[in-house]
C-alpha positions in Angstrom: 0.0 0.0 0.0 1.3 3.4 -0.9 2.3 5.4 2.2 0.2 8.6 2.7 2.6 11.4 3.3 2.0 14.4 5.6 0.0 17.4 4.5 3.1 19.6 4.1 4.5 16.9 1.8 8.2 16.8 2.4 9.4 15.1 -0.8 12.0 12.5 0.2 15.1 13.0 -1.9 15.5 9.3 -2.5 12.6 9.5 -4.9 14.9 11.4 -7.3 18.5 11.1 -6.5 21.3 10.2 -4.1 19.7 7.3 -2.1 19.1 3.9 -3.7 15.7 3.2 -5.3 13.3 1.4 -3.0 10.0 -0.5 -3.2 7.2 1.9 -2.6 5.8 1.6 0.9 9.2 1.0 2.5 11.1 4.0 4.0 14.4 4.6 2.3 17.5 4.9 4.6 18.4 8.5 5.2 22.0 8.3 4.2 22.6 11.8 3.0 19.7 14.2 3.0 16.0 14.5 2.7 14.5 17.0 0.2 16.8 19.9 1.2 20.2 21.2 0.2 22.0 24.1 1.8 24.2 26.3 -0.4 25.8 29.4 1.1 23.4 29.4 4.0 20.3 29.2 1.8 18.1 26.2 2.3 16.6 24.9 -0.9 13.7 22.5 -0.6 12.1 20.8 -3.7 8.3 20.9 -3.3 7.0 20.1 -6.8 10.2 19.0 -8.7 8.6 17.1 -11.6 5.4 16.6 -13.6 2.6 15.5 -11.3 4.8 15.8 -8.3 7.0 12.7 -8.0 8.0 9.4 -9.6 4.5 8.0 -9.2 2.9 11.0 -10.9 0.1 11.3 -8.3 1.0 14.3 -6.0 -0.2 17.9 -6.8 0.5 20.1 -3.8 -0.9 20.6 -0.3 -4.0 22.8 0.2 -6.3 24.3 -2.4 -8.2 27.6 -2.0 -11.9 28.0 -1.6 -12.2 30.7 -4.2 -10.5 31.8 -7.5 -9.6 35.5 -7.1 -6.6 36.7 -9.1 -3.8 37.3 -6.6 -1.4 38.1 -9.3 -0.7 37.3 -13.0 2.6 37.2 -14.8 2.6 37.8 -18.6 4.6 34.9 -20.1 4.7 36.4 -23.6 4.3 34.8 -27.0 6.5 33.2 -29.6 6.6 31.6 -33.0 6.9 27.9 -33.8 7.0 25.9 -37.0 4.3 23.3 -37.4 5.9 21.8 -40.6 7.4 22.9 -43.9 3.9 22.6 -45.5 1.9 24.3 -42.7 4.5 27.0 -41.8 4.6 29.1 -38.6 2.2 29.7 -35.8 2.4 32.2 -32.9 1.4 30.8 -29.5 1.0 32.7 -26.2 1.4 31.8 -22.6 2.0 28.1 -22.0 0.1 24.9 -22.9 0.2 21.1 -22.5 1.7 19.9 -20.2 3.1 23.1 -18.8 2.8 22.4 -15.1 4.7 24.7 -12.8 7.5 23.4 -10.6 8.0 24.8 -7.2 11.0 25.2 -4.9 11.3 26.9 -1.4 14.4 29.0 -0.6 14.5 29.5 3.2 10.7 29.0 3.1 10.1 31.5 0.2 8.5 29.8 -2.8 9.6 30.1 -6.4 8.0 28.8 -9.6 9.8 27.3 -12.6 7.7 27.7 -15.7 8.3 27.0 -19.4 6.6 29.3 -21.8 5.7 29.8 -25.5 8.0 32.8 -25.8 10.9 30.3 -25.9 11.9 30.9 -22.3 12.2 28.9 -19.1 11.5 31.3 -16.3 12.1 31.5 -12.6 9.2 33.5 -11.0 8.7 34.6 -7.4 5.6 32.7 -6.3 4.6 35.4 -3.8 5.0 38.5 -6.0 4.8 37.1 -9.5 8.0 38.9 -10.4 10.6 37.4 -12.8 13.9 36.3 -11.3 15.6 35.0 -14.4 14.8 33.5 -17.8 16.7 31.2 -20.1 16.1 31.2 -23.9 15.5 28.0 -25.9 15.4 27.7 -29.7 11.6 27.2 -29.8 8.5 27.1 -27.6 8.7 25.2 -24.3 5.8 22.9 -23.9 6.5 20.1 -21.5 7.2 20.2 -17.7 10.8 19.9 -16.5 12.4 18.1 -13.6 14.5 19.6 -10.9 17.2 17.5 -9.4 20.1 17.8 -7.0 23.5 16.8 -8.5 27.0 16.3 -7.2 28.3 19.2 -9.3 31.6 20.6 -8.1 30.4 24.1 -8.6 27.9 24.8 -5.8 25.9 27.1 -8.1 25.2 24.2 -10.4 24.1 21.6 -7.9 20.4 22.2 -8.4 19.6 21.5 -12.0 16.5 21.9 -14.1 16.2 19.4 -17.0 13.9 20.9 -19.6 12.8 20.1 -23.2 11.4 22.2 -26.0 10.2 21.9 -29.5 12.9 21.3 -32.2 13.9 24.9 -32.9 12.9 27.7 -35.3 14.6 27.0 -38.6 15.0 23.3 -37.8 13.1 20.4 -39.4 13.0 16.7 -38.8 16.0 16.2 -41.1 18.2 18.9 -39.6 21.5 17.5 -38.6 21.6 18.6 -34.9 18.6 19.4 -32.7 19.6 20.0 -29.1 16.1 20.3 -27.7 16.9 19.0 -24.2 18.9 21.2 -21.8 20.2 21.3 -18.3 19.9 24.7 -16.6 21.2 25.9 -13.3 18.3 26.6 -11.0 20.3 29.2 -9.1 21.8 31.2 -12.0 19.6 30.4 -14.9 22.7 29.5 -17.0 23.0 26.5 -19.4 25.0 23.5 -18.1 24.7 21.2 -21.1 22.5 20.5 -24.1 21.5 17.1 -25.7 21.2 16.4 -29.4 18.1 14.5 -30.2 18.6 11.6 -32.7 16.5 11.2 -35.8 14.7 7.9 -35.6 11.5 6.4 -37.1 9.5 8.9 -35.1 8.4 12.1 -36.8 9.4 14.3 -33.9 12.7 15.4 -32.2 10.9 17.6 -29.6 11.0 16.9 -25.9 7.8 17.1 -23.8 8.5 14.4 -21.1 9.5 15.0 -17.5 12.4 12.8 -16.3 12.8 10.8 -13.1 16.1 10.2 -11.3 17.1 7.1 -9.4 20.6 6.4 -8.0 22.1 9.3 -9.9 20.7 8.0 -13.2 18.1 10.0 -15.2 15.4 8.2 -17.1 13.2 9.8 -19.7 11.4 9.0 -23.0 12.1 11.5 -25.7 9.7 12.3 -28.6 12.0 10.4 -30.9 10.7 7.4 -28.9 14.1 6.5 -27.4 13.8 5.6 -23.7 17.1 6.9 -22.4 19.1 6.5 -19.2 21.9 9.1 -18.6 24.0 10.8 -16.1 22.7 14.4 -15.8 25.5 15.7 -13.7 27.6 18.5 -15.4 30.9 16.9 -14.4 30.0 13.8 -16.4 29.2 15.8 -19.6 31.6 15.8 -22.6 31.9 17.5 -25.9 30.2 15.8 -28.8 29.3 17.4 -32.1 30.5 20.7 -30.8 28.1 20.6 -27.8 28.7 19.8 -24.1 26.4 16.8 -23.8 25.5 14.4 -20.9 26.8 10.9 -20.6 24.2 8.4 -22.0 24.2 5.0 -20.4 21.6 3.3 -22.8 18.8 3.8 -25.2 15.8 1.5 -25.9 13.2 1.9 -28.7 9.6 2.3 -27.5 8.2 1.0 -30.8 8.3 -1.8 -33.3 8.6 -1.4 -37.0 5.0 -2.6 -37.3 3.9 0.3 -35.0 5.8 2.7 -37.3 3.9 1.3 -40.3 0.5 1.4 -38.6 0.9 4.9 -37.2 2.8 6.4 -40.2 5.8 7.3 -38.1 3.6 8.8 -35.3 5.3 6.8 -32.6 6.1 9.9 -30.6 6.6 9.5 -26.8 5.3 12.5 -25.0 4.5 11.0 -21.6 6.7 10.9 -18.4 7.9 7.7 -16.8 6.7 6.5 -13.4 8.1 3.8 -11.0 6.8 0.8 -9.2 9.5 -1.1 -7.3 12.3 -1.9 -9.8 10.2 -1.2 -12.9 9.9 2.0 -14.8 6.7 2.4 -16.8 6.2 4.7 -19.8 3.4 5.1 -22.4 4.2 5.8 -26.0 2.5 7.0 -29.1 3.4 3.6 -30.6 0.2 2.4 -28.8 2.1 0.6 -26.1 2.7 0.9 -22.3 6.2 -0.4 -21.6 8.0 -1.6 -18.5 11.8 -1.2 -18.2 13.4 -3.2 -15.5 16.2 -1.4 -13.7 18.2 -4.5 -12.8 17.9 -6.2 -16.2 18.3 -3.0 -18.1 15.8 -4.1 -20.6 12.2 -3.5 -21.7 10.6 -6.6 -20.0 6.8 -6.0 -20.5 4.4 -4.1 -22.7 0.7 -3.7 -23.0 -0.6 -3.1 -26.5 -3.5 -0.5 -26.9 -3.0 0.4 -30.5 -4.0 4.1 -30.2 -1.9 7.1 -29.6 -1.2 7.6 -25.9 -0.2 11.0 -24.7 -0.8 10.9 -20.9 1.6 9.5 -18.4 1.2 6.2 -16.5 -0.2 7.2 -13.1 0.5 4.8 -10.2 -2.4 4.0 -7.8 -2.3 2.9 -4.2 -2.6 -0.8 -5.2 0.4 -0.6 -7.6 -1.7 -0.4 -10.7 -1.4 2.0 -13.7 -4.0 4.4 -15.0 -3.5 5.0 -18.8 -5.3 7.5 -20.9 -6.3 6.4 -24.5 -6.7 8.8 -27.4 -9.2 8.0 -30.2 -6.7 7.5 -33.0 -5.8 4.4 -35.0 -8.5 2.4 -33.2 -12.0 1.3 -34.1 -13.4 1.7 -30.6 -13.6 4.6 -28.2 -10.8 6.3 -26.3 -10.9 6.4 -22.5 -9.0 5.1 -19.4 -7.5 1.8 -18.6 -6.5 0.5 -15.2 -3.7 -2.0 -15.7 -2.1 -4.4 -13.2 1.5 -4.7 -14.4 2.2 -7.6 -12.0 0.3 -9.8 -14.4 1.0 -10.9 -17.9 0.0 -8.2 -20.4 -2.8 -10.4 -21.7 -4.5 -10.4 -18.3 -3.4 -7.0 -17.1 -6.7 -5.1 -17.5 -8.6 -4.4 -14.3 -11.2 -2.2 -16.1 -11.8 0.2 -19.0 -13.8 3.4 -19.0 -14.7 4.6 -22.5 -15.7 8.2 -23.2 -17.9 9.6 -25.9 -16.7 9.8 -29.5 -16.4 13.5 -29.9 -13.4 15.3 -31.4 -11.9 18.7 -30.7 -9.6 20.7 -33.0 -7.4 18.0 -34.7 -8.2 15.3 -32.2 -10.8 12.6 -32.9 -11.7 12.0 -29.2 -10.6 10.1 -26.1 -8.5 11.4 -23.3 -5.2 13.3 -23.9 -4.2 14.4 -20.4 -3.2 12.1 -17.5 -5.5 10.8 -14.7 -5.6 12.4 -11.2 -6.0 10.2 -8.1 -6.7 11.2 -4.5 -4.8 8.3 -3.0 -2.1 10.5 -1.4 -4.7 12.7 0.4 -7.3 10.2 1.9 -7.7 8.2 5.1 -8.3 4.5 5.3 -11.7 3.6 4.2 -12.3 6.7 2.0 -13.1 6.2 -1.7 -10.1 6.0 -4.0 -11.1 8.3 -6.8 -9.7 8.9 -10.2 -10.6 12.0 -12.2 -10.0 12.8 -15.9 -11.1 15.4 -18.4 -12.0 14.2 -21.9 -12.3 15.7 -25.3 -16.0 15.0 -25.3 -16.4 18.0 -22.9 -16.9 16.1 -19.6 -15.0 15.7 -16.4 -15.4 12.1 -15.1 -14.7 10.8 -11.6 -14.7 7.1 -10.9 -13.9 4.9 -7.9 -10.8 3.3 -9.3 -11.0 0.5 -6.7 -14.6 -0.5 -7.3 -16.0 -2.4 -10.3 -19.5 -1.7 -11.6 -20.8 -5.3 -11.6 -23.7 -4.6 -13.9 -21.7 -3.1 -16.7 -19.4 -4.5 -19.4 -17.7 -2.3 -22.1 -15.9 -2.7 -25.3 -12.2 -1.9 -25.4 -10.4 0.4 -27.8 -10.2 -2.4 -30.4 -14.1 -2.6 -30.3 -13.8 -6.4 -29.8 -12.4 -7.0 -26.3 -14.8 -6.9 -23.4 -13.8 -5.5 -20.1 -15.3 -4.6 -16.7 -16.0 -0.9 -16.0 -15.3 1.1 -12.8 -18.1 2.6 -10.7 -18.8 6.1 -11.9 -19.1 8.6 -9.1 -19.5 12.0 -10.8 -19.4 13.8 -14.1 -19.7 17.4 -15.1 -19.6 19.4 -18.4 -16.4 21.4 -18.2 -15.8 21.6 -22.0 -13.0 20.0 -23.9 -9.8 19.6 -22.1 -6.3 18.1 -22.5 -5.2 19.2 -19.0 -4.8 16.8 -16.0 -7.1 17.5 -13.1 -5.6 17.7 -9.6 -6.9 16.5 -6.2 -6.3 17.6 -2.7 -7.9 16.2 0.5 -11.2 18.0 -0.2 -10.9 19.8 -3.5 -10.7 18.9 -7.2 -9.3 21.4 -9.7 -10.1 20.9 -13.4 -8.7 23.1 -16.2 -9.8 23.2 -19.9 -10.6 25.3 -22.9 -13.6 26.9 -21.2 -11.9 27.7 -17.9 -10.8 26.5 -14.5 -13.3 24.7 -12.3 -13.0 24.3 -8.5 -15.0 21.5 -6.8 -15.5 20.6 -3.2 -15.8 16.9 -2.5 -16.1 14.7 0.6 -15.1 11.2 1.7 -18.4 9.8 0.3 -17.6 11.0 -3.2 -20.1 13.9 -3.3 -19.0 16.8 -5.5 -20.1 20.4 -5.7 -18.9 23.2 -8.0 -17.9 26.2 -5.9 -16.1 28.5 -8.4 -15.2 28.9 -12.1 -12.5 31.1 -13.6 -13.0 31.7 -17.3 -10.0 31.8 -19.7 -8.3 29.1 -21.9 -6.2 26.5 -20.3 -4.2 23.5 -21.7 -1.6 23.3 -18.9 -1.9 21.4 -15.6 -2.1 23.4 -12.3 -0.5 22.9 -8.9 -1.6 24.0 -5.4 0.5 25.4 -2.6 -0.7 26.8 0.7 -4.1 27.8 -0.4 -3.1 29.0 -3.9 -3.5 27.6 -7.4 -0.7 28.2 -10.0 -1.5 27.6 -13.6 -0.4 28.9 -17.0 -2.9 29.9 -19.7 -3.0 30.2 -23.5 -4.1 33.8 -22.9 -0.5 34.6 -22.2 -0.5 34.6 -18.4 0.7 32.6 -15.5 -2.0 32.9 -12.8 -1.8 32.8 -9.0 -5.4 32.2 -7.9 -6.9 32.0 -4.4 -8.2 34.4 -1.8 -6.7 37.9 -1.9 -5.1 38.8 1.4 -5.0 35.1 2.4 -2.0 33.6 4.0 
């Protein structure tokens, strides 16, 4: 059973770095440090250091507000990006999918790390909304980064942000070098290294995923669909192709040649890896959910869906995975799988929840974002809830631990028959590709029609209490009664109660 951490959520550093990886539920030995590092008398504590909080992708912050007043907003700007040679340039504002803020405390004072469409990664004071520094990439920054603590000899470089971007203005898939993954010093905002993305069978060389770090090894799936293990420390970097690049330990393809043919090279990996025990799980646009075993250093398991999969594999309290399924390359409906990876892939499905066939923009339907769970916030006996926002315009909440005995559903292939979970609640929030977030008594849901704040209780009763209207694709976080979220209107918002603590 996953351990429920305290409300303040001190993130144990062994989840990311210097302490050996451990089976979830066991405490790691405190050999070096917890979540803190002291540099020149400043105490740095990582609060939200990666997409969806940690290596299990199921923590979103501490306490949500009870209202959505604008405490401050910071204009992130706008920037150009090239869709393709045929479609040309577009100008995008603010930040979009996945675009979740990261958060660090310095002597108790919080700071946001936010990627933006103006091509910059920004450090922003979370109390005032003022810019501290910004680092310029070659293109828009879409995905969420990861903050880690390294063993760099230079103290100013010990806290590192790993961040990806699109491939670069003036670059195309066949450009010789595309360094769209970078390491940036959290303290100074200066570049520490950059990583050239290889050209593979995938039609992308962008980077959207958010890394995890175990035993000083960084693991990530790039959009070229290479699952990669590397040493992110600056002292291990070396010059290759005229760039200071990190040391790569291994690469594994997250696709087969048959997947390439079926998807016409759309085998892009946009999700972020998660961990159960000694296995790292990652979903891919190849239509597969993969398991990489840390000890064997091989891909040892995969579950075939067949559709594009954009969301990350979210870990539940019973060591299962929640997987979002887009409506693409499949005859059936998109939706959400709960998989038990301790079983053979042919028997891994616990349930499937299909959503309505309704497209939005260029998407045909299904679920693009990841699934939120309340497992980290509840007491024994409370309902274990999963929430997801679909392209069909609805928020859905299910009890991920309870089967609806009277319902069977067709899977994405429109042939396989599965059990379905017990639906608890649904609400028309409009189309969304964002990931909802839970706290103990609140659910926050963002989408193209706005941000929705719900109260809920241990019985699974939900009530909408506030809505904030603007356009969102990114995923929010909460921190001490405030919500931080970037919008496509150009702004990063701090929402809550004005004058609150």
